[in-house]
C-alpha positions in Angstrom: 46.9 -35.6 1.9 43.2 -34.6 1.9 44.0 -30.9 2.6 46.7 -31.0 -0.2 44.2 -32.5 -2.6 41.6 -29.9 -1.7 44.0 -27.1 -2.2 45.0 -28.5 -5.6 41.5 -28.3 -7.0 39.5 -25.3 -8.2 40.1 -22.6 -10.7 40.9 -18.9 -10.9 38.1 -16.4 -11.3 37.5 -14.7 -14.6 35.1 -12.0 -13.2 35.6 -9.9 -10.1 33.5 -7.3 -8.4 36.2 -5.0 -7.1 34.1 -2.5 -5.2 33.2 -0.1 -4.0 32.3 -1.0 -0.4 28.7 -0.2 0.6 27.7 0.2 -3.0 25.5 -2.9 -3.6 28.3 -5.4 -4.2 26.6 -8.0 -2.0 23.3 -7.6 -3.9 25.0 -7.9 -7.2 26.9 -11.0 -6.2 23.6 -12.6 -4.9 21.8 -11.8 -8.1 24.5 -13.0 -10.4 25.1 -16.3 -8.6 21.4 -17.2 -9.3 22.5 -17.5 -13.0 23.1 -21.1 -14.1 26.3 -20.1 -15.9 27.9 -18.4 -12.9 30.0 -20.2 -10.3 30.4 -18.0 -7.2 33.2 -18.2 -4.8 32.5 -20.2 -1.6 32.1 -17.0 0.3 31.4 -13.6 -1.2 34.4 -11.7 0.1 37.6 -13.8 -0.2 39.9 -10.7 0.3 42.7 -12.6 -1.6 44.2 -9.6 -3.3 44.1 -7.5 -0.1 44.3 -9.2 3.3 44.6 -12.9 2.4 47.4 -12.7 -0.3 49.9 -14.5 1.9 47.7 -17.6 1.8 48.8 -18.2 -1.8 47.3 -19.1 -5.2 46.4 -22.6 -4.2 44.2 -21.4 -1.4 42.5 -18.9 -3.8 41.8 -21.6 -6.4 40.3 -23.8 -3.7 37.5 -21.3 -3.2 36.1 -22.0 -6.7 34.6 -25.4 -7.7 33.1 -24.8 -11.1 31.0 -27.5 -12.8 31.1 -26.2 -16.4 29.9 -22.6 -15.7 31.3 -20.0 -18.0 31.8 -17.4 -15.3 33.8 -17.9 -12.0 32.9 -14.9 -9.9 34.2 -13.4 -6.7 33.4 -10.0 -5.0 35.7 -8.3 -2.5 34.9 -4.5 -2.4 38.1 -3.6 -0.4 40.1 -4.4 -3.6 39.1 -1.1 -5.1 40.7 0.9 -2.2 43.7 -1.4 -1.4 47.0 0.0 -3.0 48.4 -3.4 -3.9 45.2 -5.1 -5.2 45.4 -3.9 -8.8 49.0 -5.1 -9.5 48.4 -8.4 -7.7 45.2 -9.1 -9.7 46.8 -8.1 -13.0 49.7 -10.5 -12.3 47.5 -13.5 -11.5 44.2 -13.0 -13.6 45.2 -10.4 -16.3 42.2 -11.3 -18.5 39.6 -11.2 -15.7 36.6 -8.9 -16.3 36.2 -6.4 -13.5 32.9 -4.9 -12.3 32.9 -1.7 -10.3 29.8 -0.3 -8.6 30.1 3.4 -7.5 27.6 5.1 -5.2 27.0 8.7 -4.3 30.2 9.1 -2.2 28.4 11.0 0.6 25.8 8.2 1.0 28.5 5.6 0.7 30.5 7.2 3.6 27.4 7.4 5.8 26.4 3.8 5.1 29.9 2.6 5.9 29.9 4.5 9.1 26.6 3.1 10.2 27.7 -0.4 9.5 30.7 0.1 11.7 28.5 1.5 14.5 26.2 -1.5 14.3 29.2 -3.9 14.4 30.7 -2.1 17.4 33.7 -0.9 15.5 33.1 2.9 15.7 32.7 4.8 19.0 32.7 8.3 17.5 29.8 10.3 16.0 29.9 10.6 12.2 31.1 14.2 12.4 33.9 13.3 14.8 34.9 10.3 12.7 35.2 12.5 9.6 37.3 15.1 11.6 39.7 12.4 12.8 39.9 10.4 9.6 43.1 11.8 8.3 44.7 11.3 11.8 43.5 7.7 11.9 44.7 6.9 8.4 48.1 8.6 8.6 50.8 6.4 7.1 48.5 3.4 6.8 48.4 3.3 2.9 52.1 3.9 2.6 52.8 1.0 5.0 50.5 -1.3 3.0 52.0 -0.2 -0.3 55.6 -0.8 0.9 54.8 -4.2 2.4 55.7 -2.9 5.9 52.4 -4.4 7.1 50.2 -7.1 5.6 46.9 -5.5 6.6 45.6 -2.3 8.2 42.5 -2.3 10.3 42.3 1.5 10.2 42.7 1.7 6.4 39.9 -0.8 5.8 37.6 0.4 8.6 37.8 4.1 9.1 38.2 5.3 5.5 34.8 6.9 5.2 35.6 9.9 3.0 38.8 8.5 1.5 37.0 5.5 -0.1 34.7 8.0 -1.9 37.6 9.7 -3.7 37.1 7.5 -6.7 39.4 9.1 -9.2 42.8 8.1 -7.7 41.5 4.6 -7.0 40.2 4.1 -10.6 43.4 5.5 -12.1 45.4 2.9 -10.1 43.3 0.1 -11.5 43.4 1.4 -15.1 47.2 1.3 -15.0 46.9 -2.5 -14.9 43.7 -3.3 -16.8 42.4 -1.8 -20.0 39.3 0.3 -19.7 37.3 -2.1 -21.9 37.9 -4.8 -19.3 36.2 -2.8 -16.6 32.4 -2.3 -16.3 31.5 0.7 -14.2 28.0 1.0 -12.9 26.0 3.4 -10.7 25.0 1.7 -7.5 21.8 3.7 -7.5 20.8 2.1 -10.8 21.2 -1.3 -9.2 19.1 -0.2 -6.3 16.3 1.3 -8.5 16.4 -1.0 -11.5 18.1 -4.3 -10.5 17.0 -6.3 -13.5 18.1 -3.7 -16.1 21.5 -3.3 -14.3 22.1 -7.1 -14.1 21.3 -7.4 -17.8 24.2 -5.0 -18.4 26.5 -7.2 -16.4 25.5 -10.4 -18.1 26.0 -8.8 -21.5 29.4 -7.6 -20.3 30.3 -11.2 -19.1 29.0 -12.8 -22.4 26.3 -14.9 -20.8 22.6 -14.9 -21.5 20.2 -12.5 -19.7 18.0 -14.1 -17.1 15.2 -13.0 -14.8 16.3 -12.5 -11.2 14.2 -14.9 -9.2 15.1 -13.6 -5.7 15.6 -9.8 -5.1 16.0 -10.1 -1.4 19.7 -10.3 -1.3 22.1 -7.7 -0.1 22.6 -5.6 3.1 19.6 -3.5 3.7 19.8 -1.3 6.7 17.9 1.7 8.0 19.8 4.6 9.5 18.8 8.0 11.0 19.0 10.9 8.7 22.4 12.4 8.0 22.7 16.0 9.4 22.1 18.3 6.4 25.2 20.4 7.1 27.3 17.2 7.2 25.9 16.1 3.8 26.7 19.6 2.4 30.2 19.3 3.7 30.8 15.9 2.1 29.3 17.1 -1.2 31.7 20.0 -1.3 34.6 17.7 -0.6 33.7 15.2 -3.3 32.8 18.0 -5.8 36.5 18.8 -6.1 37.1 15.7 -8.2 33.8 15.7 -10.0 35.2 16.5 -13.4 37.9 13.9 -13.2 35.5 11.2 -12.1 33.0 12.2 -14.8 35.8 12.0 -17.4 36.9 8.5 -16.2 33.4 7.0 -15.7 30.9 9.2 -17.4 29.0 9.6 -14.1 28.7 11.9 -11.1 26.3 12.5 -8.3 25.0 16.1 -8.2 23.4 17.6 -5.1 20.2 15.7 -4.5 17.9 18.5 -5.6 19.4 18.2 -9.1 18.9 14.4 -9.5 16.6 13.3 -12.3 13.3 12.0 -11.0 12.5 8.3 -10.9 9.8 6.9 -13.1 6.6 6.1 -11.2 7.3 2.3 -11.5 10.7 2.9 -9.8 9.4 4.9 -6.8 9.2 2.6 -3.7 8.1 4.6 -0.7 8.9 1.6 1.5 12.6 1.6 0.5 14.9 2.4 3.4 16.2 5.5 1.6 12.7 7.0 1.0 11.4 6.0 4.4 14.2 8.2 5.9 13.8 11.0 3.3 10.3 10.6 1.8 10.3 14.1 0.2 12.7 12.9 -2.5 10.1 10.3 -3.5 7.3 12.9 -3.4 9.3 15.2 -5.6 10.0 12.4 -8.0 6.3 11.6 -8.2 5.5 15.4 -8.6 7.6 15.4 -11.8 4.9 13.2 -13.4 1.8 15.2 -12.3 -0.4 16.1 -9.3 -1.6 12.5 -8.9 0.5 9.5 -9.9 -0.1 5.7 -9.9 2.7 3.9 -8.0 2.7 0.2 -9.0 5.1 -0.8 -6.2 2.7 0.6 -3.6 -0.6 -0.2 -5.4 -2.2 3.2 -4.8 -2.5 6.6 -6.4 -0.3 9.2 -4.7 -1.7 12.7 -4.8 1.1 15.3 -4.3 -0.1 18.6 -5.8 -1.3 21.1 -3.2 -4.5 22.0 -5.2 -5.3 18.4 -5.9 -4.9 17.3 -2.3 -7.0 20.2 -1.1 -9.7 19.4 -3.7 -9.8 15.7 -2.8 -10.0 16.5 1.0 -13.1 18.6 0.3 -14.8 15.9 -1.7 -15.8 13.0 0.6 -18.6 12.2 -1.9 -15.8 11.0 -4.2 -12.9 10.2 -2.0 -14.3 8.3 0.9 -12.7 7.8 4.3 -13.9 4.2 4.4 -10.3 2.8 4.8 -10.5 4.1 8.4 -13.9 2.5 9.2 -12.5 -0.5 11.0 -10.4 1.9 13.2 -13.3 4.2 14.0 -16.7 4.2 12.3 -17.9 7.3 14.2 -15.5 10.0 13.1 -12.4 9.0 11.2 -14.1 6.4 9.0 -17.4 8.1 8.6 -18.4 10.2 5.6 -20.9 13.0 5.6 -23.6 13.2 6.7 -22.9 10.5 9.4 -19.5 12.1 10.1 -21.2 15.4 11.2 -22.6 13.9 14.4 -19.3 12.7 15.8 -17.6 16.0 14.7 -20.2 18.1 16.5 -19.7 16.1 19.7 -16.0 16.6 19.6 -16.1 20.3 18.8 -18.4 20.8 21.7 -15.6 19.7 23.9 -13.2 22.3 22.5 -14.6 25.3 24.2 -12.3 28.2 25.2 -12.6 27.2 28.8 -11.6 23.6 28.0 -8.7 24.7 25.9 -7.6 26.9 28.7 -7.6 24.0 31.2 -5.7 21.8 28.7 -3.1 24.5 28.1 -2.6 25.0 31.8 -2.3 21.2 32.4 0.3 20.9 29.6 2.5 23.8 30.9 2.4 22.5 34.4 3.4 19.0 33.2 6.2 20.5 31.1 7.5 22.5 34.1 7.6 19.3 36.2 9.6 17.4 33.6 12.5 19.8 33.1 15.5 18.1 34.7 19.2 18.4 34.0 18.8 16.0 31.1 15.8 14.3 29.5 14.5 12.7 26.3 12.5 15.4 24.4 10.2 12.7 23.0 9.4 10.1 25.6 10.3 12.4 28.6 8.7 15.6 27.4 6.5 15.7 24.3 4.6 12.5 25.0 3.7 13.1 28.7 2.9 16.8 27.9 0.5 15.7 25.1 -1.1 13.2 27.4 -1.6 15.7 30.1 -3.2 18.2 27.7 -5.6 15.6 26.2 -6.5 14.2 29.7 -7.5 17.7 30.8 -9.4 18.4 27.6 -11.4 15.2 27.7 -12.0 15.2 31.5 -10.0 12.2 32.3 -9.4 11.6 36.0 -5.7 11.7 37.0 -5.9 8.1 38.3 -6.8 6.9 34.8 -3.9 8.4 32.9 -1.5 5.4 33.6 -4.0 3.2 31.8 -3.8 5.1 28.5 -0.5 3.7 27.1 -2.3 1.2 24.7 -5.4 2.7 23.1 -6.5 -0.8 22.0 -6.3 -2.5 25.4 -9.2 -3.2 27.8 -7.5 -1.0 30.3 -7.8 2.0 28.0 -11.4 1.2 27.4 -12.0 1.1 31.1 -10.2 4.4 31.7 -12.1 6.1 28.8 -15.4 5.2 30.5 -14.4 7.4 33.5 -13.9 10.5 31.3 -16.3 13.4 31.2 -16.2 13.4 27.4 -17.3 9.7 27.3 -20.2 10.3 29.6 -21.4 13.3 27.7 -21.2 11.4 24.4 -23.2 8.6 25.8 -25.8 11.0 27.2 -26.0 12.5 23.7 -27.1 9.2 22.3 -23.9 7.3 21.4 -23.7 3.6 22.4 -21.0 2.6 24.8 -19.1 1.1 21.8 -19.4 4.2 19.7 -18.4 6.5 22.6 -15.3 4.3 23.3 -14.3 4.4 19.6 -14.7 8.2 19.4 -12.7 8.7 22.6 -9.9 6.5 21.3 -9.6 8.3 17.9 -9.8 11.7 19.5 -7.1 10.7 22.1 -4.9 9.4 19.3 -5.4 12.4 17.1 -4.7 14.9 19.9 -1.7 13.2 21.5 0.0 12.3 18.2 -0.5 15.7 16.7 1.0 17.5 19.7 3.8 15.2 20.5 5.1 14.9 16.9 4.8 18.6 16.3 6.7 19.4 19.5 9.4 16.8 18.8 10.0 18.1 15.3 10.1 21.7 16.6 12.8 20.8 19.1 14.7 18.8 16.4 14.6 21.8 14.0 16.0 24.1 16.7 18.8 21.7 17.6 19.7 21.3 13.9 19.8 25.1 13.3 21.6 27.1 16.1 21.0 30.4 14.3 17.3 29.8 14.2 17.4 28.7 17.8 19.1 31.9 18.8 16.8 34.1 16.8 13.6 32.6 18.3 15.0 32.7 21.8 15.5 36.5 21.2 12.2 37.1 19.4 9.5 34.9 21.0 6.9 36.6 18.8 8.2 34.5 16.0 7.3 31.2 17.8 3.8 31.1 16.3 4.9 31.3 12.7 7.7 28.9 13.5 5.2 26.4 14.8 3.2 26.7 11.6 6.3 26.1 9.5 7.1 23.0 11.6 3.6 21.7 11.0 3.9 22.5 7.3 7.3 20.7 6.9 6.5 17.8 9.3 2.7 17.1 9.5 1.9 14.5 12.1 0.6 12.2 9.3 2.3 12.4 5.9 -0.7 11.1 4.0 -4.3 10.1 4.6 -6.1 7.1 3.0 -9.1 7.4 0.8 -11.0 5.1 -1.6 -12.4 6.6 -4.8 -16.1 5.7 -4.8 -16.6 7.3 -8.1 -14.3 7.9 -11.1 -12.7 11.4 -11.0 -10.0 13.6 -12.4 -7.3 15.1 -10.3 -5.1 17.3 -12.4 -4.4 15.3 -15.5 -4.9 12.0 -13.8 -8.0 9.9 -14.2 -8.7 8.1 -10.9 -10.9 5.0 -11.5 -13.7 4.0 -9.2 -12.6 1.7 -6.4 -9.0 2.9 -6.5 -6.9 3.2 -3.4 -5.7 6.8 -3.0 -3.3 8.5 -0.7 -3.6 12.2 -0.2 0.0 13.3 0.7 -0.2 16.2 3.0 3.6 16.4 3.3 4.1 16.6 -0.4 1.3 19.2 -0.8 3.0 21.3 1.9 6.2 21.3 -0.1 4.7 22.0 -3.5 7.0 24.6 -5.1 4.1 26.0 -7.1 2.6 27.2 -3.8 5.5 27.6 -1.4 8.7 29.3 -2.4 11.8 27.5 -1.1 9.4 24.7 0.1 12.0 22.6 2.0 13.2 25.4 4.4 11.6 27.2 7.3 10.5 30.7 6.4 9.2 32.7 9.3 7.7 35.3 7.0 5.7 32.8 5.0 2.0 33.7 4.5 -0.2 31.7 7.0 -3.2 29.6 6.2 -2.0 27.8 3.1 -0.5 24.5 4.3 -2.5 21.3 4.9 -0.4 20.0 7.8 -3.6 19.0 9.7 -5.5 18.0 6.6 -8.6 19.8 5.4 -12.2 19.5 4.5 -14.7 17.8 6.9 -12.0 15.5 8.2 -9.5 18.1 9.3 -7.6 16.9 12.3 -9.4 17.4 15.6 -6.0 17.8 17.4 -5.0 20.8 15.3 -6.3 23.5 17.7 -4.5 22.0 20.6 -1.2 21.6 18.8 -1.4 25.2 17.5 -2.2 26.6 21.0 0.6 24.7 22.8 3.7 24.4 20.7 4.7 28.1 21.0 4.4 28.4 24.8 6.0 25.0 25.4 9.0 25.9 23.2 9.2 29.2 25.0 9.4 27.3 28.3 12.3 25.3 26.9 14.1 28.5 25.9 13.7 29.6 29.5 15.3 26.4 30.6 18.0 27.0 27.9 18.5 23.6 26.2 21.0 22.0 23.9 21.4 18.5 22.3 22.7 15.9 24.7 23.8 13.6 21.8 24.8 14.0 18.2 21.8 14.6 15.9 23.0 11.9 13.5 22.3 9.4 16.3 18.6 10.3 16.5 16.4 7.3 15.8 13.2 7.9 13.8 9.9 6.1 13.5 9.9 5.4 9.8 6.7 4.4 8.0 5.1 5.3 4.7 2.5 7.3 6.6 4.8 9.2 9.0 8.3 10.1 10.0 9.1 11.3 13.5 11.9 11.3 16.0 11.7 8.3 18.5 14.2 9.7 20.9 15.8 13.1 21.2 18.1 13.6 24.2 18.4 17.2 25.4 19.9 18.8 28.5 20.2 22.2 30.2 23.0 24.1 28.5 26.4 23.5 30.0 28.1 26.5 31.4 
């Protein structure tokens, strides 16, 4: 009796978020259910009009327990793709208002795939899954539409590209609901401007606007970058229906380079999307000038090549004080104090010392080449450590102690190095010598290992470039410079404005936090033609990959000396990717982006 009574309660929804999957539907549901006039279903995805239809209307009603709210809301994004959902919904709730979020279909497909990978549902690479999608879905929609099956795991789970073909899905829904009863929104607008987008929804539903109190809802995941060629392939596929989707919805998603820039207040460099592809954020900022205040980050972002170069050369205005706690001797010292530490370091970079470091790195590299290895942890990192150990005169027995630069073991190992002893003899205290050793070790190892890792990644991503460089090793030096330009070890450096100053058209106030974005400067289209691609004929000496001014990276000389011969050694080994590139994991931070793992192997056959 209790179950029957429970099933007899409730009410039908009068508002449904019908899709699309991986387009912000969870976020929108979470935002709307904060409204006092919205009664959300007991769980977000009821799946009544797709998988749960046999449970009947009484079960559906039981999932809504309104207490006077004007809107009864549910959200099941599979509805948009399911062939029977529109007719079923129209028969039961013909007056319901429908909300549809549509996302760039290439991004939607990749997000869908990565969710499946995380949940253990997808064993294939993204490219393999796209190749096999038609085979996996063959006959599934027809079986659902005819009632031969009640549900299809393949149709719901492996429809990466098919779910992004929006025109036929929307036409199917508009056969059963008038266009004025369907609100269609861009998912990207919800991601970038949640309050404004939710205001559109509340206006559509006929309830008062309200401030979203909690913006933490939704499914926020970080994935490795999609392979560029895979993205281009998807964009070509979806472009075929662009005009029809635009006619039906008034929207489309052009290639990323054509997207309108975000406003400065909308740029969030910590968003998962921009952490994975920060250059889109930099280009959006560049549209507003050489230096832009980013409210979400709380700092001025300097992106223009000339403005970055100018600021790097003016430590009297743009101080390195933010690094003082990390290292007061070199990284955090401004001239004239900075000059003492710089001179001590440069004294260690003699031609003889660089020769020893190069020899140590090449020997280490040769010893590491096995049938298969990780190009980051099993190659770039130990090679960089071997080079820096030789350069700084670190005894071999001390190298295992260098893993954590902030540990007592590292400090103990540093004290055995020739560089440390020389710096102490030159008048530095033990504390100062240890600090200088740590920052030089970090600068040198990070610069070399990240440059080397990105060089290998670029070669794996572009087989034609790989073949050309293998055949023309003289081009390895300009290739290394292009890698440094495109992927500087540190994307931006921190400064504090100790005096008011103008950069371009921007007026930087005294005391402001400033980030000089090397990565953005290196892709400034006013300086570099086709800035986002490798050009082996590009004029040398313009990029700021290792910074500039008095604080130019001390690891630059070592990285430049070693990347070309190390890559040449890999060509001799003849390497290829040991795993799909879309599975590469990245270290993602506002200050940097670098591969964490990059499996390679000796070429098969």
